[in-house]
GUROTI-606280 format. One line per 2 residues: number of its first residue (from 1); their letters; for each residue x, y, z of N, C-alpha, C. Coordinates in steps of 0.001 Angstrom, whole numbers, plus 500000, padded with zeros to 6 digits. Each point is the difference from the previous one (the first is absolute). Layout:
N
NUM	A	X Y Z X Y Z X Y Z | ...
***
This chain:
260
1	XX	446415 262162 710950 499775 498724 501038 501391 499552 498731 | 500755 499214 500901 501519 499475 499461 499172 498997 498927
3	XX	500770 500027 499040 500020 498505 498831 500736 498812 500779 | 499051 498998 499930 499930 498978 500451 500392 498845 498845
5	XX	501804 499809 499937 500890 499078 499390 499429 499412 500211 | 499793 498615 499348 499997 498422 500412 501397 499273 499553
7	XX	500437 499311 500236 501453 499296 499659 499219 498478 499708 | 500319 499774 498852 499553 498231 499954 501479 499148 500936
9	XX	499314 498900 500953 501060 499837 500349 501148 498811 498971 | 501321 500192 500263 500522 499189 499062 500350 498990 500461
11	XX	500394 499046 498975 499570 498804 500589 501607 499404 499953 | 500379 499659 501144 501145 499532 499751 500568 498701 498959
13	XX	501154 500344 499023 500429 498912 499689 500316 498890 500368 | 499711 499184 499665 500175 498442 500535 500863 499191 498753
15	XX	500971 499694 500587 501198 499011 498843 499298 498733 500054 | 499569 499030 499538 499889 499042 500031 501358 499079 499555
17	XX	500630 499203 500529 500771 499322 499519 499010 499223 498914 | 501117 499574 499109 499643 499025 499130 500519 498578 500567
19	XX	499413 498965 499658 500741 498806 500371 500598 499615 499383 | 501219 499689 500456 501612 499155 498939 499408 499075 499355
21	XX	500485 500100 498567 499072 499012 499504 501520 499100 499882 | 499294 498862 500700 501580 498914 499674 500484 499487 498359
23	XX	501278 500261 499709 500608 499870 499191 500184 498529 499629 | 499910 499042 498995 500815 499047 499706 500696 499797 500106
25	XX	500572 498420 499968 501416 500001 500488 500804 500338 498798 | 499273 499658 499057 500988 500672 498817 500433 501195 499851
27	XX	499120 501234 500306 499791 501070 500198 500894 500456 500955 | 499655 499731 501240 500957 500281 501356 501322 499785 499689
29	XX	500702 498960 499914 501267 499655 499107 500555 500962 498921 | 500826 500429 499710 501050 500499 499183 500775 498821 499897
31	XX	500044 498878 498705 500785 498941 500262 501101 500845 498826 | 501341 499749 500095 500543 500740 499490 500793 498517 498872
33	XX	499334 500347 498542 500559 499001 499062 501781 499237 500275 | 499564 498909 499972 501428 499627 500068 500938 499800 498394
35	XX	501270 500842 500384 500383 499769 498534 501137 498972 499873 | 499392 499248 499198 500789 498468 499395 500867 500286 499504
37	XX	501137 499768 499992 501054 500427 498711 500396 498488 499736 | 499892 500706 498469 499971 498465 499348 501529 499590 499663
39	XX	500366 498751 500690 501251 499488 500004 500599 499434 498260 | 500754 501045 499814 500570 499444 498592 501008 499016 499810
41	XX	499741 499073 499524 501559 498721 500097 500345 500395 498734 | 501541 499999 500622 500806 500308 498522 499895 498827 499355
43	XX	500064 500484 498319 500410 499283 499371 500643 498982 500087 | 499494 498484 499681 501164 499229 499426 501097 500155 499119
45	XX	501547 499909 500307 500635 500604 498707 500066 498806 499029 | 499612 500656 498747 500110 499377 498827 501042 498996 499835
47	XX	499791 498643 499645 501268 499118 500303 500160 500030 498841 | 501477 499794 499287 500868 500173 499189 499591 498275 498824
49	XX	499585 499892 499276 499837 498926 499384 501263 499192 499426 | 499437 498629 499759 501914 499420 499674 499790 500166 498078
51	XX	501591 499650 500344 500703 500612 498712 499914 498632 498771 | 499941 499524 499594 500371 498720 499109 500577 499572 500545
53	XX	501422 500514 500092 501088 499356 500259 500130 499080 501472 | 499027 500699 501282 499616 499371 500502 499678 499038 500408
55	XX	498564 500325 499094 499180 498792 499886 500388 498360 500123 | 501075 500279 498925 501020 499216 498836 500754 498672 501415
57	XX	500544 501600 500887 500607 499750 500803 499663 498911 500972 | 498764 500653 500631 499685 499243 500887 499225 498526 499507
59	XX	499376 499657 499239 499836 499061 499575 500636 499082 499511 | 501484 500309 499663 500979 499443 499702 501192 499046 501073
61	XX	499676 501410 501374 499866 499284 501187 499556 498251 500402 | 498366 500569 499846 499267 498681 500357 500101 498759 499340
63	XX	500847 500457 498703 499883 498876 499050 501459 499306 500706 | 500790 500780 500540 501016 499161 500351 499716 499230 500988
65	XX	499215 501254 500747 500095 498988 501399 498913 498715 500118 | 498803 500411 498583 499591 498530 500146 499587 499715 498699
67	XX	500749 499561 499055 499568 499761 498766 498906 499120 499159 | 499730 499448 501032 498708 499114 499453 499074 499998 501208
69	XX	498883 500815 500111 499071 500628 501271 499641 498888 499883 | 499092 499431 500806 498117 499167 499565 499145 500163 501079
71	XX	498896 500291 499233 499036 499949 500677 499778 499087 501125 | 499658 500843 501340 499583 499212 501082 498551 498694 500091
73	XX	499537 500414 499499 498664 499225 499483 500069 498744 499463 | 499674 498830 501144 500062 498758 499079 499564 499301 499018
75	XX	500200 499581 498614 499121 499675 499358 500883 498654 498892 | 498746 499458 499105 500993 498787 499124 499210 500676 498626
77	XX	499787 500646 500037 499773 500126 497996 498848 501836 499660 | 499869 500568 499236 499352 501096 499804 499003 499417 501082
79	XX	498677 499142 499713 498857 500343 500664 500068 499527 501233 | 500689 499512 501079 500354 500158 501259 500751 501201 500345
81	XX	500656 500720 499278 500611 501273 500182 498826 501351 500132 | 499009 499404 499014 499183 501078 499879 499074 500061 501403
83	XX	499621 498389 500135 499172 499675 501347 500823 500571 501223 | 501028 500079 500209 500802 500688 500818 499817 501565 500024
85	XX	500415 500589 499011 499788 501347 499930 498818 500507 500648 | 498824 498956 499288 498472 500750 500168 500120 499682 501724
87	XX	500709 499072 501243 500004 499574 500648 500672 500900 501098 | 500691 500931 499363 501053 500519 500669 499275 501547 500404
89	XX	498955 499989 499384 499308 502168 500256 499772 499582 501520 | 500080 500995 500783 500076 500672 501396 500726 498721 500989
91	XX	501090 499138 499346 500432 499174 500840 501869 499719 499800 | 500242 499437 500363 501424 499817 499874 500523 498854 499281
93	XX	501055 500344 499144 500536 498415 499447 500383 498962 500714 | 500363 500041 501351 500066 499070 500863 498707 499329 500354
95	XX	499144 500458 500246 499254 499690 500416 498669 499185 498264 | 500273 500880 499082 499569 499252 499098 500638 498428 499595
97	XX	501377 500038 500362 500821 498781 499577 499436 498724 500717 | 500251 500595 501625 499132 499121 500627 498901 499283 499986
99	XX	498847 500384 499335 499086 499968 499379 499545 498842 498658 | 501286 500214 498881 499957 499849 499082 500967 498422 499523
101	XX	500989 500061 501262 500687 498829 499764 499653 498560 500157 | 498573 500327 500218 499324 498619 499986 498607 499812 499148
103	XX	499671 501250 499513 499231 500264 499071 500370 499775 498680 | 501314 500565 499663 500739 499829 498336 499788 498388 499842
105	XX	500550 499371 500931 500426 498815 499398 498733 498875 499373 | 498975 500460 500856 498518 499481 499434 499181 500553 498866
107	XX	500270 500782 500433 499071 501512 498740 501108 500771 499238 | 501402 499421 498770 500258 501194 499764 499460 500296 498275
109	XX	498802 499401 499977 499366 500664 498589 498838 500483 500699 | 499277 500597 498491 498523 500435 499966 499385 499066 500538
111	XX	499804 498585 499312 499098 499141 499984 500219 499122 501256 | 500980 499634 500488 500077 499569 501594 499531 500881 500996
113	XX	500408 501504 500126 499024 500829 500703 498901 499894 500043 | 499496 500163 499186 498547 499912 499607 499333 498468 500464
115	XX	500800 498862 500041 499305 498662 500419 500477 500251 501407 | 500699 500805 500733 500213 500097 501251 498594 500422 500997
117	XX	499748 501105 499132 498898 501104 500657 500287 501046 500700 | 499047 500648 500295 499830 501169 500441 500346 499930 501959
119	XX	499429 499186 499844 499726 499371 501588 501690 499292 500301 | 500306 499560 499569 501587 499564 500294 501183 500901 500138
121	XX	499701 500463 498649 500576 501735 499987 499881 500421 501233 | 499427 500212 500356 499690 500905 501216 500602 499065 501413
123	XX	500164 498832 499589 500198 499606 501483 501797 500668 499449 | 500610 499447 499102 501678 500269 499679 500451 501504 500324
125	XX	498898 500734 499644 500402 501016 500089 499675 500615 501645 | 499572 499757 500711 498997 501091 500770 500686 500620 500817
127	XX	501823 499692 500264 500653 501057 500614 500407 501155 499459 | 499259 499964 498587 500643 501374 499018 498764 501152 500947
129	XX	500158 501103 499768 498784 500985 500234 498964 500300 498684 | 498774 499929 500194 498641 499864 499365 500158 498832 498608
131	XX	500159 498805 500821 500683 498779 499502 498658 499376 499216 | 498725 500213 500253 498218 499649 499676 500154 500811 498744
133	XX	500271 501400 499768 500062 500477 498694 501179 499754 499097 | 501177 499538 500443 500727 499959 499434 499590 498409 499431
135	XX	499818 499232 500546 499911 498429 499749 498689 500357 498802 | 499490 500568 500119 498419 500609 498894 500646 500389 498534
137	XX	500933 500857 500194 500773 500474 498955 501167 499098 499124 | 500007 498844 500786 501582 498858 499450 498837 499336 499050
139	XX	498724 499115 500863 498876 499841 498754 500180 500145 498846 | 499341 501163 500505 499508 500925 498970 500614 500046 498615
141	XX	501596 500469 500585 501199 500470 498597 500059 499180 499451 | 499818 498626 501115 500643 498285 499024 499208 499942 499481
143	XX	498481 499990 500046 498995 499828 498994 499938 501183 499174 | 501272 500657 499763 499279 501208 498932 501539 499641 499078
145	XX	500690 499537 500926 501550 499807 498731 499383 498803 499225 | 499189 498673 500737 499897 499140 499116 498763 500305 498797
147	XX	499051 500879 500589 498970 500632 498963 500271 500611 498833 | 501335 500976 500256 500526 500978 498764 501276 499527 499864
149	XX	500519 499436 500644 501326 499924 499612 500811 498904 499845 | 499127 499061 499827 500369 498021 499703 501101 500179 501641
151	XX	499526 500310 500805 500826 499769 501505 501300 500345 499593 | 500514 501060 499556 501306 500372 499990 500034 501737 500693
153	XX	500870 500091 500745 499841 501351 499931 500346 501252 499543 | 499363 500797 499319 500001 501041 499086 501200 500980 500096
155	XX	500558 500695 498839 501197 500294 500136 499651 501728 499214 | 499584 500285 500309 499363 501647 500045 499190 500673 501871
157	XX	500104 500985 499708 500078 500937 500811 498281 500009 500079 | 499592 500459 499490 498217 499738 499903 499905 498735 500385
159	XX	500195 499079 499362 499489 498778 500067 500111 499454 501752 | 501077 500361 500424 500471 499601 501163 499089 500952 501307
161	XX	499881 501118 499117 499242 501244 501263 498517 499240 500122 | 499181 499652 498592 499254 499432 500384 499171 498835 501090
163	XX	501106 499147 499961 499802 498898 500852 499358 500037 501652 | 499429 499666 500368 499025 500212 501370 501459 500064 501282
165	XX	500106 501311 500691 500732 499855 501099 501543 500703 499290 | 499762 500260 498971 501477 500296 499130 500119 501540 499688
167	XX	500389 500616 500295 500518 501635 499872 501098 499955 499200 | 500376 501325 499744 501171 500619 499353 501688 499527 501031
169	XX	500006 499768 500454 500801 499799 501210 500188 498025 499290 | 499275 499304 500554 499752 498684 499295 500772 499932 498463
171	XX	498915 500666 499353 500615 499724 498956 501939 500231 499694 | 500222 501050 500292 501616 500662 499699 500926 498596 501087
173	XX	499108 499535 500897 501038 498842 500808 500109 499053 499017 | 498747 499707 499443 499975 498616 499034 501018 500019 498768
175	XX	499173 501304 499139 501065 500131 498675 501280 500761 500335 | 500866 500333 500983 501098 499905 500345 500888 498714 500815
177	XX	499639 499164 500685 500420 498781 500402 499453 499058 499284 | 499111 499705 499652 499757 498743 499037 500291 499965 498499
179	XX	499882 501276 499343 499996 499972 498666 501491 501136 499517 | 500479 501098 500948 501248 499979 500171 499886 501576 499135
181	XX	498485 500850 500506 499732 501128 498889 500944 501523 501358 | 499957 500735 499673 500974 501078 500218 498866 500934 500797
183	XX	499047 499225 500953 499336 501045 500754 500317 499880 501553 | 499012 501022 500548 500661 500473 501361 498382 500186 501151
185	XX	499910 498689 500526 499372 499843 500707 500100 500925 501430 | 499722 500824 500369 499793 500897 501144 498931 499899 501084
187	XX	500676 499669 500925 499285 499161 501615 500462 501572 501089 | 499754 499055 500963 500486 501440 501042 501092 500110 500270
189	XX	501006 499078 499546 501483 500157 500389 500994 500747 498702 | 499302 500105 498583 500488 500210 498951 499100 501886 500070
191	XX	498870 500110 500867 499659 501231 499597 500561 500828 501263 | 500755 499577 500531 500567 500580 501540 501261 500679 499809
193	XX	500719 499115 499755 501430 500118 498719 499522 500953 499409 | 499562 499796 498950 499519 501018 498744 500205 501098 500620
195	XX	499105 500192 500481 499968 501551 500633 501140 500263 501301 | 500316 499264 500696 500289 500349 501326 501638 500413 499143
197	XX	500199 499047 498998 501502 500846 499671 500165 500821 498865 | 498899 500491 499673 499552 500676 498977 500244 499693 498633
199	XX	499983 498528 500302 500998 499347 498374 498687 500180 499097 | 499014 499833 500248 498691 500066 499424 498615 500720 500524
201	XX	499899 500728 500833 499010 500612 500798 498644 499878 499365 | 498872 499848 500526 498714 499894 499450 498934 499883 500978
203	XX	498755 500558 499696 499130 499862 501068 499093 499192 500203 | 500036 498737 499057 499437 498838 499791 501028 499133 499056
205	XX	499364 498756 500386 500971 499016 499452 500070 499768 498440 | 498961 500317 499435 500674 500237 498536 500603 501277 499791
207	XX	500194 501075 500250 500745 500836 499808 501503 499669 500022 | 500281 499228 500954 501378 499438 500688 500231 498962 498987
209	XX	498808 498986 499488 500625 499130 499130 500355 500301 499178 | 499234 501312 499245 500585 500825 498979 501354 500520 499956
211	XX	500126 500830 500904 501106 500671 499790 501749 499067 500318 | 499553 499001 501028 500786 498974 500105 500587 499139 498014
213	XX	498623 499607 499572 500471 499205 498574 500396 501358 499329 | 499878 501900 499854 500607 500680 499367 501402 500105 499740
215	XX	500598 499744 501563 501099 500028 500686 501333 499182 500061 | 499045 499156 499959 501300 498535 500600 500414 499515 498333
217	XX	501474 500027 500047 500584 499128 498409 499444 498684 500015 | 499483 499556 498581 499471 498774 499770 500756 499125 500574
219	XX	501575 500202 499856 500483 498830 500137 499358 499815 501545 | 500122 500239 500707 499399 499505 501375 498426 499886 500005
221	XX	499513 500330 499632 498592 500015 499971 499291 498377 500463 | 500536 499292 499344 499660 498386 500058 499995 499716 501472
223	XX	500937 500411 501021 499995 499912 501091 500003 500863 501084 | 499582 501550 499577 499895 500921 500697 499011 500214 501009
225	XX	498764 499004 500103 498840 500195 500452 500214 498773 501682 | 500849 499279 499456 500580 499225 501183 501006 500519 500822
227	XX	500958 500928 499641 500916 500548 500663 498897 501138 501148 | 499405 500458 499064 499260 501447 500855 499309 499419 500860
229	XX	499420 498946 499658 499078 499663 501530 501330 499095 501169 | 500842 499182 499542 500718 499421 500788 500991 500927 501123
231	XX	500478 501632 499463 500428 501181 500295 498817 500358 501105 | 498809 500498 499378 499015 500366 501008 499492 498824 501289
233	XX	500188 498467 499555 499705 499359 500985 500753 499852 501496 | 501520 500245 499685 500747 499114 500799 501167 501449 499981
235	XX	500156 500847 499344 500975 501311 500003 499083 501223 500284 | 498787 500785 499429 499563 501070 499556 498732 500419 501067
237	XX	500011 498786 501135 498935 499916 500569 499265 500867 500674 | 498240 499886 499573 499055 501249 500619 500521 500918 501070
239	XX	500588 499167 501264 500223 500592 501126 500913 500904 500325 | 501093 499028 500011 501241 500295 500113 500826 499131 498835
241	XX	500248 500804 499366 500657 499430 499090 501332 499957 499939 | 500602 499097 499692 501828 499362 500324 500713 501212 498634
243	XX	500148 500762 500665 500795 500812 498915 501530 499766 500315 | 500232 499550 500857 501503 499677 500580 500628 498654 498961
245	XX	499142 499679 499502 499910 498604 498928 499291 500589 498707 | 500153 500386 499887 498931 500254 498569 501314 500459 498624
247	XX	500031 499396 499149 500773 499798 498870 499944 501698 498907 | 498865 500400 500734 499678 501234 499092 500058 501459 500833
249	XX	500459 499985 501241 500178 500758 500317 500047 501695 500470 | 500964 499683 499236 500976 501509 499152 499332 500633 499011
251	XX	498512 499391 499167 499432 500189 499023 498863 500125 500604 | 499435 499583 500971 498705 500335 500617 499946 501285 500156
253	XX	498417 500690 499885 499734 501511 499577 499251 500334 501633 | 499495 499103 501011 499545 499423 500885 500764 501319 501146
255	XX	499378 500677 500298 500753 501059 501034 500036 499734 501295 | 499394 498892 500518 500225 499224 501078 500587 499188 500769
257	XX	500752 499735 498420 501448 498641 500203 500737 500197 500538 | 500446 499002 500875 501734 499598 500598 500634 499894 498920
259	XX	500913 501295 500185 501366 499974 499132 501070 499485 500740 | 500257 498675 499060 500559 499274 500238 502059 500173 499621
***
């Protein structure tokens, strides 16, 4: 009897396709990282410093052109000068003069200013920026002058800087204009001239002040502050300097100057 071999049924292999798993947008896209090239600006050339002879020459020219320069803040005495400088913060000299021409004839001493009163002072200086704060400071400094100095403007930097509304620049202006001290008040004009010409470069007004005091010969220091202010105000302008009429064009180190 033949042997019967039973074959097991062969199951057909079925391939079950795996469900496609959607990739996230971040994985689906390969984003090439942007290569940002750092633009390295060429360093500004180091400007040559002024020689002592050049400093002397510059101020000799200023002196010859304007032997007795005057500040443009109108005042009657050291006290009104002090008040005018305090009022000039963030204001123009012309704007201050317009207000003080009516104020100073009736209040030219600390006591008269106190008698006038803060409200009245405000009315006189209303056209000047920050007039409320400045009126308060004028009355406060007037009271301090009477209380601590017998109504007289002090002659030291520390005492002047301690007055309400005053600071280093105020002290320097008063010491120079009222008492003939060799001080250097650095305002926006002097700061610009010192840096642009490279006569006295500095990151802040104090650095420029100290450098100017170091390099300017003593014989010119009494008027140096005014020469530099006037030069910055009328010649070395902030936006469009008038290089064509500049007295020190040939000495100036500014790379963008118009050579005459």
